[in-house]
N, C-alpha and C positions, 0 to 999 in steps of 0.2 A: 226451846232456848230462850234466853232473855234478851230482848231488844234493849231493855233498860233505858229507854228514852223517856224521861220524865215529862209529865205535862201537868197543867193545872195551876201553875204559878200565875202571878199577876200582882196587882196592887190591892192591898188591904189596909184598913185603918187599924191602929192599935186597939186591942180588944176584939177584933173581928176574927174571921176564920177563912181558911183556904183548905181545899182538899186536893192533894197531889195524887197522881196515879201513874203506873207504868205497866207494860205487858211483861209477864214472867211466866213462861210456860215450861213444862218439863218437871222432873223430880229434882227440886232444890233441897239442899241441906238447910239453907237459911236464906231469907230475904232481908233487905234493910235499906235504910236511907242515910246518906252522908249529906253534909252541907259544907259549903265553902263561902265564907264572908270576906269582904275586902280586907278587913283589919284583923282577921283570925285565920288560924290554920284550918285545915280540913278536919271536920268533927263528925264522929259517928253519932247519929241522932237516935236511931232506933233499929232493932232487928226483931225478926220473928223466925224462929227455928221450925224445923219440920215437926217437932214434937209440941209445938205451940207455946213454948217458952218465949218470953219477951225480954228485951232489954231497952232501956230508955236512958239517955243522957240526963244527968241531974238538971241541966238547964231547961229541959223540956218536959220532964216527968210531971204527969198531972194535967198537962195541956195538949200533948200530942198522943195520937193513938195510930199504931200501925195495924193493918189488917190485910187480908186477901180474900178474893173470891175465886175459888178454884174452877168454878164453872165458866167464869169469864177470863181465866188466866190473868188476873189483874191484881196488882199490889197497890195499896192505898196508904197515904199518910194524911190523917185528919189533923189539921192544926188549928187549935182553938186558943182563945185568949192571947192573941198574937201581940208580940212586943217588937218595937223597932229593931232591937238586937237579933231578932229572927231573920232579918233581911239577909238573904244569901242565895246562891245557886244551889239547888237541891238535886242530888244524884241518887238514882235507883241502883241498887246493887243486888246481885243474886250470886249465891255460892252453889256450885255444883260439885259435890264433894268438898275439897278444900280450895277449889279454884274459883276465884271471884270473877264476875263479869259486870261491867257497867257501861253506861252510854252517856249521851248528852243530858245535861241537867236542865232544870227550868228555874227561872229567876222568880223569887218571891220577895216583893218589896212591901215593907210595912211602914206606914207613915205615922208620925206622932200627931 
């Protein structure tokens, strides 16, 4: 099952990178990442389905990459070319069937 407790956030400069991770075991239909910024609504950032299809929000496409390591039961979000508007709390999410599971997020702050 997914603890979905995201980690790896912190402070980065614009143009820099952060790598987020969370533990997600079991047979998931899909895994993904949401984010919540102070001045924005909750946004779906990226998903990776069990058939390896991916989705990325237009705002992050080309900069962020979602991946998983099944041996480590770990989900990753590699965030490159960071912008100040990427500042948000990021939440890991897993779907078992159609049921979503999520946990506490991790704060990523991008300075200009």
